ROZA-901436 format. One record per residue (C-alpha): residue number from 1; chain; residue in three letters; x, y, z. Coordinates in Angstrom, 3 decimals. Each point is the difference from the previous one (the first is absolute). Layout:
REM residues N
+-----+-------+------+----------+----------+----------+
!  nr ! kette ! rest !        u !        v !        w !
+-----+-------+------+----------+----------+----------+
! NUM !     A !  ALA !        X !        Y !        Z !
...
+-----+-------+------+----------+----------+----------+
//
This chain:
REM residues 296
+-----+-------+------+----------+----------+----------+
!  nr ! kette ! rest !        u !        v !        w !
+-----+-------+------+----------+----------+----------+
!   1 !     A !  UNK !  118.446 !  -58.352 !  -55.292 !
!   2 !     A !  UNK !    1.004 !   -3.255 !    1.715 !
!   3 !     A !  UNK !    2.554 !   -2.065 !   -1.888 !
!   4 !     A !  UNK !   -0.611 !   -3.724 !   -0.101 !
!   5 !     A !  UNK !    2.524 !   -2.787 !   -0.284 !
!   6 !     A !  UNK !   -0.500 !   -2.603 !   -2.729 !
!   7 !     A !  UNK !   -1.596 !   -2.405 !    2.476 !
!   8 !     A !  UNK !   -2.288 !    2.758 !    1.375 !
!   9 !     A !  UNK !   -1.002 !    0.971 !   -3.552 !
!  10 !     A !  UNK !   -0.865 !   -3.634 !   -0.771 !
!  11 !     A !  UNK !   -2.102 !   -0.081 !    3.193 !
!  12 !     A !  UNK !   -1.808 !    3.225 !   -0.925 !
!  13 !     A !  UNK !   -0.809 !   -0.966 !   -3.589 !
!  14 !     A !  UNK !   -0.747 !   -3.582 !    0.981 !
!  15 !     A !  UNK !   -2.608 !    1.124 !    2.538 !
!  16 !     A !  UNK !   -1.511 !    2.395 !   -2.525 !
!  17 !     A !  UNK !   -0.237 !   -2.762 !   -2.581 !
!  18 !     A !  UNK !   -1.538 !   -2.418 !    2.486 !
!  19 !     A !  UNK !   -2.495 !    2.682 !    1.072 !
!  20 !     A !  UNK !   -0.906 !    0.656 !   -3.645 !
!  21 !     A !  UNK !   -0.816 !   -3.670 !   -0.658 !
!  22 !     A !  UNK !   -1.923 !   -0.408 !    3.265 !
!  23 !     A !  UNK !   -2.176 !    2.964 !   -0.985 !
!  24 !     A !  UNK !   -0.863 !   -1.637 !   -3.320 !
!  25 !     A !  UNK !   -2.018 !   -2.726 !    1.723 !
!  26 !     A !  UNK !   -3.272 !    0.139 !    1.908 !
!  27 !     A !  UNK !    0.416 !    0.351 !    3.774 !
!  28 !     A !  UNK !   -1.478 !   -3.498 !    0.495 !
!  29 !     A !  UNK !    3.007 !   -1.421 !   -1.847 !
!  30 !     A !  UNK !    2.489 !    2.039 !    2.019 !
!  31 !     A !  UNK !   -1.679 !   -1.184 !    3.232 !
!  32 !     A !  UNK !    0.553 !   -3.625 !   -1.013 !
!  33 !     A !  UNK !    3.579 !    0.821 !   -0.961 !
!  34 !     A !  UNK !    0.549 !    1.744 !    3.352 !
!  35 !     A !  UNK !   -1.285 !   -3.023 !    1.912 !
!  36 !     A !  UNK !    2.264 !   -2.328 !   -1.980 !
!  37 !     A !  UNK !    3.019 !    2.193 !    0.737 !
!  38 !     A !  UNK !   -0.971 !   -0.032 !    3.680 !
!  39 !     A !  UNK !   -0.196 !   -3.795 !    0.036 !
!  40 !     A !  UNK !    3.349 !   -0.338 !   -1.784 !
!  41 !     A !  UNK !    1.653 !    2.195 !    2.630 !
!  42 !     A !  UNK !   -1.771 !   -1.873 !    2.813 !
!  43 !     A !  UNK !    1.097 !   -3.452 !   -1.153 !
!  44 !     A !  UNK !    3.317 !    0.665 !   -1.785 !
!  45 !     A !  UNK !    1.484 !    3.324 !    1.206 !
!  46 !     A !  UNK !   -1.520 !    0.435 !    3.479 !
!  47 !     A !  UNK !    1.332 !    3.514 !    0.667 !
!  48 !     A !  UNK !   -0.240 !    0.802 !    3.738 !
!  49 !     A !  UNK !   -2.410 !   -2.876 !    0.533 !
!  50 !     A !  UNK !    1.555 !   -0.842 !    3.385 !
!  51 !     A !  UNK !   -0.458 !    3.597 !    1.180 !
!  52 !     A !  UNK !   -3.634 !   -0.026 !   -1.126 !
!  53 !     A !  UNK !   -0.669 !   -3.294 !    1.781 !
!  54 !     A !  UNK !    1.512 !    1.234 !    3.253 !
!  55 !     A !  UNK !   -1.931 !    3.282 !   -0.204 !
!  56 !     A !  UNK !   -3.274 !   -1.849 !   -0.532 !
!  57 !     A !  UNK !    0.747 !   -2.405 !    2.844 !
!  58 !     A !  UNK !    0.494 !    2.988 !    2.300 !
!  59 !     A !  UNK !   -3.106 !    1.815 !   -1.231 !
!  60 !     A !  UNK !   -2.286 !   -3.053 !   -0.061 !
!  61 !     A !  UNK !    1.297 !   -2.501 !    2.591 !
!  62 !     A !  UNK !   -3.228 !   -2.027 !   -0.121 !
!  63 !     A !  UNK !    0.204 !   -0.709 !   -3.731 !
!  64 !     A !  UNK !    1.337 !   -3.372 !   -1.127 !
!  65 !     A !  UNK !    3.080 !   -0.356 !   -2.185 !
!  66 !     A !  UNK !   -2.217 !   -0.900 !   -2.971 !
!  67 !     A !  UNK !   -2.081 !    3.155 !    0.499 !
!  68 !     A !  UNK !    3.119 !    2.156 !    0.193 !
!  69 !     A !  UNK !    1.479 !   -1.603 !   -3.127 !
!  70 !     A !  UNK !   -3.273 !    0.634 !   -1.836 !
!  71 !     A !  UNK !    0.074 !    3.688 !    0.972 !
!  72 !     A !  UNK !    3.595 !    0.265 !   -1.229 !
!  73 !     A !  UNK !   -0.885 !   -1.647 !   -3.309 !
!  74 !     A !  UNK !   -2.944 !    2.358 !   -0.505 !
!  75 !     A !  UNK !    2.245 !    2.890 !    0.999 !
!  76 !     A !  UNK !    2.492 !   -0.770 !   -2.788 !
!  77 !     A !  UNK !   -2.865 !   -0.248 !   -2.479 !
!  78 !     A !  UNK !   -1.537 !    3.243 !    1.217 !
!  79 !     A !  UNK !    3.200 !    1.973 !   -0.501 !
!  80 !     A !  UNK !    0.478 !   -1.598 !   -3.403 !
!  81 !     A !  UNK !   -3.337 !    1.571 !   -0.958 !
!  82 !     A !  UNK !    0.972 !    3.304 !    1.634 !
!  83 !     A !  UNK !    3.165 !    0.125 !   -2.104 !
!  84 !     A !  UNK !   -1.980 !   -0.662 !   -3.183 !
!  85 !     A !  UNK !   -2.424 !    2.797 !    0.914 !
!  86 !     A !  UNK !    2.913 !    2.356 !    0.625 !
!  87 !     A !  UNK !    1.391 !   -0.781 !   -3.449 !
!  88 !     A !  UNK !   -3.460 !    0.763 !   -1.451 !
!  89 !     A !  UNK !   -0.276 !    3.400 !    1.734 !
!  90 !     A !  UNK !    0.356 !    2.004 !   -3.232 !
!  91 !     A !  UNK !   -3.242 !   -1.579 !   -1.244 !
!  92 !     A !  UNK !   -2.040 !    1.523 !    2.829 !
!  93 !     A !  UNK !   -2.369 !    2.927 !   -0.434 !
!  94 !     A !  UNK !   -3.035 !    1.416 !    1.804 !
!  95 !     A !  UNK !   -2.369 !   -2.324 !   -1.878 !
!  96 !     A !  UNK !    1.697 !   -3.388 !    0.262 !
!  97 !     A !  UNK !    1.406 !    0.383 !    3.513 !
!  98 !     A !  UNK !   -3.563 !   -0.358 !    1.317 !
!  99 !     A !  UNK !   -0.037 !   -3.600 !   -1.251 !
! 100 !     A !  UNK !    3.132 !   -0.749 !    2.035 !
! 101 !     A !  UNK !   -0.384 !    2.093 !    3.156 !
! 102 !     A !  UNK !   -3.080 !    0.579 !    2.136 !
! 103 !     A !  UNK !   -0.101 !    3.297 !    1.866 !
! 104 !     A !  UNK !   -2.865 !    1.019 !    2.247 !
! 105 !     A !  UNK !   -1.248 !    3.480 !   -1.030 !
! 106 !     A !  UNK !   -0.016 !    1.002 !    3.687 !
! 107 !     A !  UNK !    3.690 !   -0.920 !    0.313 !
! 108 !     A !  UNK !    0.866 !    2.002 !   -3.100 !
! 109 !     A !  UNK !   -1.898 !    3.008 !    1.355 !
! 110 !     A !  UNK !    1.820 !   -0.347 !    3.313 !
! 111 !     A !  UNK !    3.311 !    0.459 !   -1.812 !
! 112 !     A !  UNK !   -1.172 !    2.620 !   -2.484 !
! 113 !     A !  UNK !   -1.264 !    2.409 !    2.634 !
! 114 !     A !  UNK !    3.506 !    0.281 !    1.489 !
! 115 !     A !  UNK !    2.800 !    2.196 !   -1.329 !
! 116 !     A !  UNK !    2.660 !   -2.629 !    0.370 !
! 117 !     A !  UNK !    0.892 !   -2.280 !    2.876 !
! 118 !     A !  UNK !    1.987 !   -3.062 !    1.034 !
! 119 !     A !  UNK !   -0.811 !   -3.399 !   -1.485 !
! 120 !     A !  UNK !    1.108 !   -2.979 !    2.068 !
! 121 !     A !  UNK !    0.118 !   -3.383 !   -1.668 !
! 122 !     A !  UNK !    1.895 !   -3.268 !    0.304 !
! 123 !     A !  UNK !    1.370 !   -2.705 !   -2.254 !
! 124 !     A !  UNK !   -3.346 !   -1.706 !   -0.413 !
! 125 !     A !  UNK !   -2.247 !   -0.494 !   -3.006 !
! 126 !     A !  UNK !    1.228 !    2.232 !   -2.801 !
! 127 !     A !  UNK !    1.485 !    3.176 !    1.417 !
! 128 !     A !  UNK !    1.255 !    0.742 !   -3.526 !
! 129 !     A !  UNK !   -3.598 !    0.379 !   -1.208 !
! 130 !     A !  UNK !   -0.460 !    3.015 !    2.268 !
! 131 !     A !  UNK !    2.093 !    2.219 !   -2.286 !
! 132 !     A !  UNK !   -2.342 !   -0.309 !   -3.005 !
! 133 !     A !  UNK !   -3.061 !    0.092 !    2.301 !
! 134 !     A !  UNK !    1.028 !    3.363 !    1.416 !
! 135 !     A !  UNK !    1.303 !    1.307 !   -3.324 !
! 136 !     A !  UNK !   -3.087 !   -0.877 !   -2.027 !
! 137 !     A !  UNK !   -2.238 !    1.579 !    2.647 !
! 138 !     A !  UNK !    2.142 !    3.170 !   -0.066 !
! 139 !     A !  UNK !    1.220 !   -0.358 !    3.561 !
! 140 !     A !  UNK !    3.611 !    1.297 !    0.066 !
! 141 !     A !  UNK !    2.017 !   -2.858 !    1.460 !
! 142 !     A !  UNK !    3.712 !   -0.287 !    0.850 !
! 143 !     A !  UNK !    1.206 !   -3.400 !    1.204 !
! 144 !     A !  UNK !    3.287 !   -0.781 !    1.737 !
! 145 !     A !  UNK !    1.569 !   -3.093 !   -1.586 !
! 146 !     A !  UNK !    3.059 !   -2.167 !    0.594 !
! 147 !     A !  UNK !    3.090 !    0.627 !   -2.109 !
! 148 !     A !  UNK !    0.838 !   -2.722 !   -2.540 !
! 149 !     A !  UNK !    3.688 !   -0.892 !   -0.277 !
! 150 !     A !  UNK !   -0.371 !   -0.660 !   -3.713 !
! 151 !     A !  UNK !   -0.400 !    3.449 !   -1.575 !
! 152 !     A !  UNK !   -1.688 !   -1.538 !   -3.044 !
! 153 !     A !  UNK !   -2.707 !   -1.521 !    2.191 !
! 154 !     A !  UNK !   -0.237 !    3.273 !    1.941 !
! 155 !     A !  UNK !   -0.547 !    1.974 !   -3.209 !
! 156 !     A !  UNK !   -2.639 !   -2.429 !   -1.251 !
! 157 !     A !  UNK !   -2.006 !   -0.017 !    3.234 !
! 158 !     A !  UNK !    0.274 !    3.778 !    0.365 !
! 159 !     A !  UNK !   -1.491 !    0.449 !   -3.467 !
! 160 !     A !  UNK !   -2.769 !   -2.552 !    0.382 !
! 161 !     A !  UNK !   -1.047 !    1.455 !    3.366 !
! 162 !     A !  UNK !   -0.420 !    3.579 !   -1.244 !
! 163 !     A !  UNK !   -3.734 !    0.231 !   -0.520 !
! 164 !     A !  UNK !   -2.083 !    3.152 !   -0.577 !
! 165 !     A !  UNK !    1.750 !    2.022 !    2.692 !
! 166 !     A !  UNK !    0.895 !   -2.939 !    2.226 !
! 167 !     A !  UNK !    3.733 !   -0.292 !    0.506 !
! 168 !     A !  UNK !    2.624 !   -1.890 !    1.969 !
! 169 !     A !  UNK !    2.626 !    1.385 !    2.372 !
! 170 !     A !  UNK !    3.055 !   -2.060 !    0.850 !
! 171 !     A !  UNK !    0.403 !   -0.983 !    3.633 !
! 172 !     A !  UNK !    2.627 !    2.021 !    1.859 !
! 173 !     A !  UNK !   -1.088 !    3.463 !   -1.116 !
! 174 !     A !  UNK !   -0.050 !    2.733 !    2.658 !
! 175 !     A !  UNK !   -3.136 !    0.000 !    2.155 !
! 176 !     A !  UNK !   -0.416 !    3.748 !   -0.632 !
! 177 !     A !  UNK !   -0.496 !   -0.720 !   -3.704 !
! 178 !     A !  UNK !   -2.616 !   -2.634 !    0.794 !
! 179 !     A !  UNK !   -1.829 !    2.436 !    2.263 !
! 180 !     A !  UNK !    0.112 !    2.453 !   -2.876 !
! 181 !     A !  UNK !   -1.966 !   -2.465 !   -2.136 !
! 182 !     A !  UNK !   -2.778 !    0.046 !    2.604 !
! 183 !     A !  UNK !    0.070 !    3.806 !    0.304 !
! 184 !     A !  UNK !   -0.508 !    0.219 !   -3.777 !
! 185 !     A !  UNK !   -3.308 !   -1.842 !    0.369 !
! 186 !     A !  UNK !    1.248 !   -3.436 !   -1.001 !
! 187 !     A !  UNK !   -0.546 !   -3.397 !    1.604 !
! 188 !     A !  UNK !    3.224 !   -1.543 !    1.256 !
! 189 !     A !  UNK !    0.034 !   -3.809 !   -0.173 !
! 190 !     A !  UNK !    2.029 !   -2.005 !    2.505 !
! 191 !     A !  UNK !    0.297 !   -3.763 !    0.541 !
! 192 !     A !  UNK !    0.413 !   -0.330 !    3.760 !
! 193 !     A !  UNK !    0.455 !   -3.724 !    0.528 !
! 194 !     A !  UNK !    3.693 !   -0.686 !   -0.510 !
! 195 !     A !  UNK !    2.228 !   -0.609 !    3.005 !
! 196 !     A !  UNK !    1.525 !    3.395 !    0.812 !
! 197 !     A !  UNK !    2.487 !   -1.252 !    2.575 !
! 198 !     A !  UNK !    1.338 !    2.567 !    2.461 !
! 199 !     A !  UNK !   -1.403 !    2.879 !   -2.050 !
! 200 !     A !  UNK !   -3.593 !   -1.128 !    0.475 !
! 201 !     A !  UNK !   -2.562 !   -0.353 !    2.759 !
! 202 !     A !  UNK !   -0.643 !   -3.304 !    1.751 !
! 203 !     A !  UNK !   -3.609 !   -1.170 !   -0.340 !
! 204 !     A !  UNK !   -1.975 !   -3.215 !    0.308 !
! 205 !     A !  UNK !   -0.597 !   -1.866 !   -3.259 !
! 206 !     A !  UNK !   -1.712 !   -3.390 !    0.243 !
! 207 !     A !  UNK !    0.869 !   -0.111 !    3.690 !
! 208 !     A !  UNK !    3.734 !    0.589 !   -0.393 !
! 209 !     A !  UNK !    1.948 !    3.238 !    0.212 !
! 210 !     A !  UNK !    1.504 !    1.376 !   -3.176 !
! 211 !     A !  UNK !    1.309 !    3.315 !   -1.229 !
! 212 !     A !  UNK !   -1.909 !    2.021 !   -2.600 !
! 213 !     A !  UNK !    0.921 !    3.314 !   -1.666 !
! 214 !     A !  UNK !   -1.107 !    3.077 !    1.936 !
! 215 !     A !  UNK !    0.108 !    2.382 !   -2.966 !
! 216 !     A !  UNK !   -3.753 !   -0.033 !   -0.611 !
! 217 !     A !  UNK !   -0.757 !    0.865 !    3.619 !
! 218 !     A !  UNK !    2.578 !    2.809 !    0.006 !
! 219 !     A !  UNK !   -1.365 !    1.421 !   -3.269 !
! 220 !     A !  UNK !   -3.489 !   -0.127 !    1.496 !
! 221 !     A !  UNK !    1.172 !    1.963 !    3.035 !
! 222 !     A !  UNK !    1.915 !    2.601 !   -2.014 !
! 223 !     A !  UNK !   -2.410 !    0.548 !   -2.877 !
! 224 !     A !  UNK !   -3.328 !   -0.453 !    1.855 !
! 225 !     A !  UNK !   -1.171 !   -1.623 !   -3.240 !
! 226 !     A !  UNK !   -2.573 !   -2.812 !    0.059 !
! 227 !     A !  UNK !    1.367 !   -3.531 !    0.050 !
! 228 !     A !  UNK !   -1.695 !   -2.823 !   -1.907 !
! 229 !     A !  UNK !    0.488 !   -3.757 !    0.044 !
! 230 !     A !  UNK !   -0.320 !   -1.228 !   -3.593 !
! 231 !     A !  UNK !    0.260 !   -3.583 !   -1.188 !
! 232 !     A !  UNK !   -0.694 !   -1.366 !   -3.476 !
! 233 !     A !  UNK !   -0.728 !   -3.724 !    0.303 !
! 234 !     A !  UNK !   -1.363 !   -2.683 !   -2.305 !
! 235 !     A !  UNK !   -3.537 !   -0.861 !    1.111 !
! 236 !     A !  UNK !   -1.595 !   -2.182 !   -2.688 !
! 237 !     A !  UNK !    0.601 !   -1.085 !   -3.606 !
! 238 !     A !  UNK !    3.460 !    1.574 !    0.276 !
! 239 !     A !  UNK !   -1.542 !    3.461 !    0.246 !
! 240 !     A !  UNK !    1.416 !    2.411 !    2.533 !
! 241 !     A !  UNK !   -1.804 !    2.126 !    2.542 !
! 242 !     A !  UNK !    1.365 !    3.182 !    1.543 !
! 243 !     A !  UNK !   -0.652 !    0.279 !    3.731 !
! 244 !     A !  UNK !    0.282 !    3.498 !    1.483 !
! 245 !     A !  UNK !   -0.182 !    0.820 !    3.699 !
! 246 !     A !  UNK !    0.816 !    3.347 !    1.604 !
! 247 !     A !  UNK !    2.065 !    0.011 !    3.187 !
! 248 !     A !  UNK !   -2.366 !    0.645 !    2.890 !
! 249 !     A !  UNK !    1.949 !    1.135 !    3.040 !
! 250 !     A !  UNK !   -0.246 !    2.999 !    2.311 !
! 251 !     A !  UNK !    3.637 !    1.051 !    0.263 !
! 252 !     A !  UNK !   -0.905 !    2.736 !    2.453 !
! 253 !     A !  UNK !   -0.665 !   -2.609 !    2.677 !
! 254 !     A !  UNK !    3.434 !   -1.641 !   -0.390 !
! 255 !     A !  UNK !    3.196 !    1.209 !    1.642 !
! 256 !     A !  UNK !    2.331 !    1.618 !   -2.588 !
! 257 !     A !  UNK !    2.806 !   -2.507 !    0.588 !
! 258 !     A !  UNK !   -2.405 !   -2.923 !   -0.645 !
! 259 !     A !  UNK !   -1.752 !    1.228 !   -3.159 !
! 260 !     A !  UNK !    2.370 !   -1.531 !   -2.560 !
! 261 !     A !  UNK !   -0.071 !   -3.373 !    1.774 !
! 262 !     A !  UNK !   -3.809 !   -0.014 !    0.226 !
! 263 !     A !  UNK !   -0.375 !    0.767 !   -3.703 !
! 264 !     A !  UNK !    2.470 !   -2.762 !   -0.854 !
! 265 !     A !  UNK !   -1.973 !   -2.455 !    2.139 !
! 266 !     A !  UNK !   -3.140 !    0.802 !   -1.995 !
! 267 !     A !  UNK !    1.899 !   -0.424 !   -3.283 !
! 268 !     A !  UNK !    1.201 !   -3.467 !    1.074 !
! 269 !     A !  UNK !   -3.451 !   -1.001 !    1.255 !
! 270 !     A !  UNK !   -1.738 !    1.097 !   -3.208 !
! 271 !     A !  UNK !    2.515 !   -1.916 !   -2.099 !
! 272 !     A !  UNK !   -0.357 !   -3.115 !    2.150 !
! 273 !     A !  UNK !   -3.793 !    0.083 !   -0.407 !
! 274 !     A !  UNK !    0.197 !    0.095 !   -3.801 !
! 275 !     A !  UNK !    2.734 !   -2.665 !   -0.102 !
! 276 !     A !  UNK !   -2.133 !   -2.349 !    2.115 !
! 277 !     A !  UNK !   -2.757 !    0.285 !   -2.627 !
! 278 !     A !  UNK !    2.323 !   -0.508 !   -2.974 !
! 279 !     A !  UNK !    3.107 !   -1.870 !    1.231 !
! 280 !     A !  UNK !    0.752 !   -1.427 !   -3.459 !
! 281 !     A !  UNK !    0.396 !    3.547 !   -1.350 !
! 282 !     A !  UNK !    2.574 !    1.239 !    2.500 !
! 283 !     A !  UNK !    3.686 !    0.156 !   -0.924 !
! 284 !     A !  UNK !    1.240 !   -2.424 !    2.654 !
! 285 !     A !  UNK !    3.475 !   -0.073 !   -1.549 !
! 286 !     A !  UNK !    1.256 !    2.956 !    2.057 !
! 287 !     A !  UNK !    1.708 !   -0.640 !    3.329 !
! 288 !     A !  UNK !   -2.763 !    1.627 !    1.971 !
! 289 !     A !  UNK !    1.128 !   -0.629 !    3.592 !
! 290 !     A !  UNK !    3.410 !    0.477 !    1.739 !
! 291 !     A !  UNK !    2.992 !   -1.665 !   -1.705 !
! 292 !     A !  UNK !    0.597 !   -2.498 !    2.831 !
! 293 !     A !  UNK !   -3.195 !   -1.839 !   -1.031 !
! 294 !     A !  UNK !    1.492 !   -0.834 !   -3.400 !
! 295 !     A !  UNK !    3.480 !   -1.116 !    1.088 !
! 296 !     A !  UNK !   -0.790 !   -3.693 !    0.363 !
+-----+-------+------+----------+----------+----------+
//
């Protein structure tokens, strides 16, 4: 059992209390509340706003400053809603999730016919919604997540993310244990869009080279399991839609030393395509490209 400091305990119980009250109200109310929180952060506490603006300028050089500022504003609002939906996760079940998330039956069948695999996603839309989606549909899902410095917050998010067999695994665990999840017939979820520095593979993203994690490609090579691109984005009336696409590549025609790089290129390209469609739903607050870009 993890011991919490007084401050961590306050964080844990505070988040639980906030989640409890959010779940008392209709989702329409929490959406409004999420947008208001987003606007407050945008205008008063503009966390990483400069990073987001620079990222968008790089990705969309033809957009005006007003257009970029509008995307950033909508981005803050979007993630305000995402946070409210995360706090409401315990309210979800097989019946009511259908009113929030649209899933094509063909996409669901595509996943269900496989005995596990690798799920590639990015920080776009609501990646958090994928845990209940997989759990409610009885698709065993293990997702690698970032460690929270505050143990109270870590405990809260660990608990709220456990959903009907879906679970989280803290980043940094041995790769052999992650491969074991796949061998047991589970889907392993990986967000492959953070700058991986020297440990990653250099690929093109919006016309500029950046480093992305190579773990997904390596797991694909070692496990021979199918790899899927999955994104859960808001499409209309604040409802989400799950997009599923299976990696289509003939690895037999690629030289062994180039296979990981080629898979990573496809991961970056697929992410770029979805981000171009929904730029206001991408988490632009990460330093996506090499550090030298952000020094000025």
